[in-house]
N, C-alpha and C positions, 0 to 999 in steps of 0.2 A: 351267480351267488349258490351255494348248495343248501337246499332246505332240510335240517334234520330233526325238524319236531316231532317227525313220527318215528324216531328211534326211542321205544320205550321198552323196558322189561318188568317183569311182576317179582320180586323178592321175595322168595318165600322159604328157603332151606333152615332157617335156624333163628333162634331167638336170643336176646342177652338180657340177662335181667339183675339186679342186683341182689338177688336171693343165690345166684348162682356163681358170679363171678369170685375169684380171690382178692381178697384183701389187697394184696399187693402186685402191682401192675406188673411187674417185671415175671412173676409167675403165671400171671394170667396171659402174657405174651408167648411166654416159654408153652403154655396151654395150646394156643392156638396156631402158633407155630408146627410145631408137633402135627396137630389134626391136620392142616393144609399138606405139610411135608407127607402126610402118609395116605393122605384120600384127596388130595385138591387136584392130584394129576398137573402140578406147574413144575416147569423146568426148574427154574431158579425161584424159588421158594424165598432165597434172601436177598434177591432184587429188592432194592429200595431208593427211593428218590430223597436225594439230598437236595434241600432248598437254602441258600445263603443271600446275604446283601453282599453285592459285590463292592470295590473299592471306587467303582464308576457310579453308585449310589443305587443301581439297579438290581432287582432280586432276579436271582437264575437257578433253575432246579435242573438236576441232571440225574441220572438213575447210576450207581454204584452197588456194590454187591456187601452185604454184611458178612463180617468173617470169625465177629466172637459177638456174644452177650451175656451178660451175668448180672448179678446184682448191681453193678457198678455202674452199669449202662451199656451201649452199644459201640462197636469198635467197626470201623474200616479203614483201610489203608490208600494212599495216595501221593503226589508229588507236590512238596511243600510248595516249592515255586510255581505250581501251576495256579489258572485262576481261582480254581475252587481252595486250593490251599491258602492263597494270600487271602483270599477273603474269611476265611475261616479264622485265619490269624489275626487281622484287624477288626473281625466283629466276630466273637465265637457263638452268639446267638443264633441258632440255626433250627430249621425245620426236619425231621425225617417223615417218610409215610411208607407206607406198604398197601400195595393193592392186591387183593386174592379174589379175582372174579368168579372162579370156580366155586368158591365158597361163600360169595357175598359179602367179603368183610373188606374192611380198610382198618389200618391202625395209623394216627397220627401224632407225631411226638414232637415236643418242645424241648429243647436240651442246651445245654451248655458245652461246649468243646474245649478240650484239652489235648496235647500231644499225650500219646502212650509213652511208657519209658522205652529208651533207647535199648533195652533188653529184648522187650517185647516187640518192638520192633525189627530187632536183630533176628530172633526166633523166628519171626514169621517170614521174612525175607528167604531165610535160610531153607523154609521147608517147601517156596516156591519152586516150579521147572526152572532147568537151566534157561530156556526161552524167554520167559517170563521175567527173568532176574537181569538180563541182558537187554530185555524190551525196556525195563525202569531206566536201565543206565543211558541208552540211547536217546531216549525220547526227552526232549526239551518240552514236557507238555504244556498246552496251551500257545505257545510261543510260535509265530509264523516261520515256515520253513520252506524251503525253492520248490521240494518237489516230493514225492513218496519215495523216488529213487533214491533221493538223498539218505533216507531212514534205513533203506536196505542196503547201500554201501556202508553207512557206519555199524550198521547190525554185523554186516559180513566181515568189518575190520575186526569187531570185537570177539567175535567167535573165534577168529584165529588167535587172538590175543588170550583167551581163557579156554583155550581147546583142552589145556590138561592144569587147570587150577581153578580153585574157587572164586565165584564173584562175590564182592565183598558189598552189602547194602550202603548206597549213594546217604551222605548225610542228609541230603534234600527230599527224602524218600522215607516215608513212616506212618505211623498211624496216627487215628484220630479217637478219642473214646470221648462220646455224647454220652454226658449224663443229665437224664431228662427232668424236668421239673414239671412237666404235663404229659399225661398219654391218655389219647382219646381213641376208645375200642367201638368202631362202627359195625353193625350188623342191618344189612338189608331187610328191609321188611315189606309187605305188601301196602299199597295206597299211599307210598311213599312214608309213611309213619315208621320210618329207621329207629333202631334202637342206637341210640349213642350213649355211652358212658364215658365220662372223664374222671380221670385220677389227678388229682393236683397234690404235690409235694407240700407240706406243711412246715412250718419251724420247727417244730418238734420231731420232724423227718418222717412223721407218719402219712399215709395219704387219705385224702379227702375224696369220696366217691359222689358224683352228680350225675343227674339224670338230665341230659341236654335234649331241648325239643329238633325234631328233623329239618 
């Protein structure tokens, strides 16, 4: 067994206070995202963890890429027939989280997922590189396959088939919009007295801000 008890770090880079945060959590997210993008030195600032409850009753978390965010919520794209897609369709209550260690920050989101419009999914799919489009068509995501060679052979077939025509979005592939009901901003602080501010959506659609103990 590996003993990791001496893995420690002092968090001292910033503060998060009720007086300095935006009243709207999506605007606060935008501010943090921009700061990490500009100053954080992180390759994929839009990488986020998506946590679902599977159809087998087990939770599962995996990393995906955030492709859009606005006042409505957070959008990513996937195969609806994948394990992730089926889990979200069966239980749309999911969790998102961002970890930006260079800025000593986390964002933890609870939200309700719904499919994006077909037009939105079409538009995003059309913007993808040809290889990514073909990959979405050829891969039966999360299903058992005989070998990697199987994927390559199927891909070569599609490359020939679509060498001179546009790849259309498969109907089983598209976006999810996660509408947040709770967004927590976590800023690391010395002595493990971290700043945690949680926004909770109220019935009147305003956001309640509360400080949580670390």
